[in-house]
C-alpha positions in Angstrom: -25.6 11.2 -2.3 -24.9 14.7 -3.4 -26.6 17.7 -1.9 -29.6 19.2 -3.7 -27.8 22.4 -4.4 -24.4 23.9 -3.9 -25.7 27.5 -3.6 -27.1 27.1 -0.1 -30.8 26.7 -1.1 -31.0 23.0 -0.2 -30.8 23.7 3.5 -28.1 21.0 3.8 -30.5 18.2 3.0 -29.6 15.2 0.8 -31.2 14.8 -2.6 -33.4 11.7 -2.6 -34.1 10.0 -5.9 -37.8 9.6 -5.2 -38.9 9.3 -8.9 -36.5 6.4 -9.5 -37.2 4.7 -6.1 -41.0 5.0 -6.9 -40.5 3.4 -10.3 -38.4 0.6 -8.9 -40.9 -0.1 -6.2 -43.8 -0.3 -8.7 -41.7 -2.6 -11.0 -40.7 -4.8 -8.0 -44.4 -5.1 -6.9 -45.5 -6.1 -10.5 -42.7 -8.7 -10.8 -43.3 -10.2 -7.4 -47.1 -10.4 -8.0 -46.5 -12.1 -11.4 -44.1 -14.6 -9.8 -42.5 -15.2 -13.2 -38.9 -15.7 -11.9 -37.3 -16.3 -8.6 -36.7 -13.1 -6.6 -33.0 -12.3 -6.2 -32.1 -13.9 -9.5 -30.3 -12.0 -12.3 -33.4 -12.6 -14.4 -35.6 -10.9 -11.8 -33.1 -8.0 -11.6 -33.2 -7.7 -15.4 -37.0 -7.5 -15.4 -37.1 -5.1 -12.5 -34.5 -2.7 -14.0 -36.1 -2.8 -17.4 -39.6 -2.2 -16.1 -38.4 0.5 -13.6 -36.5 2.3 -16.5 -39.7 2.1 -18.6 -41.8 3.6 -15.8 -39.3 6.2 -14.9 -38.8 7.4 -18.5 -42.6 7.5 -19.2 -43.2 9.9 -16.3 -41.8 13.3 -15.6 -39.4 13.3 -12.7 -42.0 15.0 -10.6 -45.1 13.2 -11.8 -44.6 9.6 -10.7 -47.3 8.7 -8.2 -49.2 5.5 -7.5 -52.5 6.9 -8.7 -51.0 8.0 -12.0 -49.1 4.8 -12.4 -52.4 2.8 -12.7 -53.4 5.0 -15.6 -50.1 4.4 -17.4 -50.3 0.6 -17.6 -51.5 0.7 -21.3 -48.6 2.9 -22.2 -46.1 0.5 -20.4 -47.7 -2.5 -22.2 -47.2 -0.8 -25.5 -43.6 0.2 -24.8 -42.6 -3.3 -23.7 -44.5 -5.1 -26.5 -42.8 -7.3 -29.0 -41.5 -5.3 -32.0 -41.3 -1.9 -30.1 -37.9 -0.4 -30.5 -37.5 -0.2 -26.7 -33.7 0.2 -26.5 -33.7 3.1 -28.9 -36.7 4.7 -27.1 -34.8 4.4 -23.7 -31.6 5.9 -25.2 -33.5 8.9 -26.7 -35.3 9.5 -23.4 -32.2 9.3 -21.3 -30.3 11.6 -23.7 -33.2 14.1 -23.5 -33.0 14.1 -19.7 -29.2 14.5 -19.7 -29.6 17.4 -22.1 -32.3 19.1 -20.0 -30.1 18.7 -16.9 -27.2 20.3 -18.7 -29.3 23.1 -20.1 -30.7 23.9 -16.6 -27.2 23.9 -15.2 -28.3 21.9 -12.2 -26.2 19.6 -10.2 -26.3 15.8 -10.7 -29.9 14.5 -10.7 -29.9 11.5 -8.4 -32.9 9.9 -10.2 -31.2 10.3 -13.6 -27.9 8.9 -12.2 -29.7 5.7 -11.0 -31.5 5.4 -14.3 -28.3 5.7 -16.2 -26.7 3.1 -13.9 -29.6 0.7 -14.6 -29.3 1.2 -18.4 -25.6 0.6 -18.2 -26.2 -2.6 -16.3 -28.9 -3.7 -18.7 -26.7 -3.2 -21.7 -23.5 -4.6 -20.4 -24.7 -7.6 -18.5 -25.4 -10.7 -20.5 -27.6 -13.5 -19.3 -27.8 -17.1 -20.5 -31.3 -17.7 -22.0 -33.1 -20.1 -24.3 -32.3 -19.5 -27.9 -35.6 -18.6 -29.5 -34.0 -18.3 -33.0 -36.2 -16.6 -35.5 -39.5 -17.5 -33.7 -41.6 -14.8 -32.2 -41.0 -15.0 -28.4 -44.4 -13.4 -27.6 -46.5 -16.0 -29.3 -46.8 -19.7 -28.5 -45.7 -22.1 -31.2 -48.5 -23.1 -33.6 -49.0 -26.6 -35.0 -46.9 -25.7 -38.1 -44.1 -24.1 -36.1 -40.9 -25.9 -35.0 -40.9 -26.0 -31.2 -38.1 -24.2 -29.4 -35.4 -26.4 -27.9 -34.9 -24.8 -24.4 -31.7 -26.7 -23.9 -30.0 -24.5 -26.6 -29.0 -21.3 -24.9 -27.3 -18.1 -25.9 -25.9 -15.1 -24.1 -28.2 -12.1 -24.4 -28.1 -8.5 -23.0 -30.1 -8.3 -19.8 -32.6 -5.9 -21.3 -33.6 -8.5 -23.9 -34.6 -10.9 -21.2 -36.0 -8.1 -19.0 -38.4 -6.8 -21.7 -40.6 -9.8 -22.1 -40.6 -10.4 -18.3 -41.7 -6.8 -17.8 -44.4 -7.1 -20.4 -45.8 -10.3 -18.8 -45.6 -8.9 -15.3 -47.7 -5.9 -16.4 -50.3 -8.2 -17.9 -50.5 -10.2 -14.8 -50.7 -7.3 -12.4 
């Protein structure tokens, strides 16, 4: 990790990405509690990274704390709900944080660097998942709906699988 400052004010300490680590810890706890997918699987990682990115981007870099996290659950549910333009929201928030970092002229923010790595992984990694076709993945099939054939699978970006996992994990928490 890079030092906090290059002008001698950091006292030689390493910069610790506490906001990101806190967001990732909360996301991990929610997913483990929900027991929706096997820990260590790519699906689990997709859910954890998506939820951690949501949590991190909702909070200010210096605001993330367990007590405040509990009060943010409704916001996280809304952001991860079906139909919300989550990828666009994430891109906008990340761009705003990059711009703020550039404007302040600070060194590399370790929290932002980890968030950008997570977003890159979520966009570039594709996972094999059931093809839900045109059906709404958030609602069970009604009597008039054609059931989903889970044997038919497609490759999908990791965030598309991580988003419903995140939403369900929040509900179950």
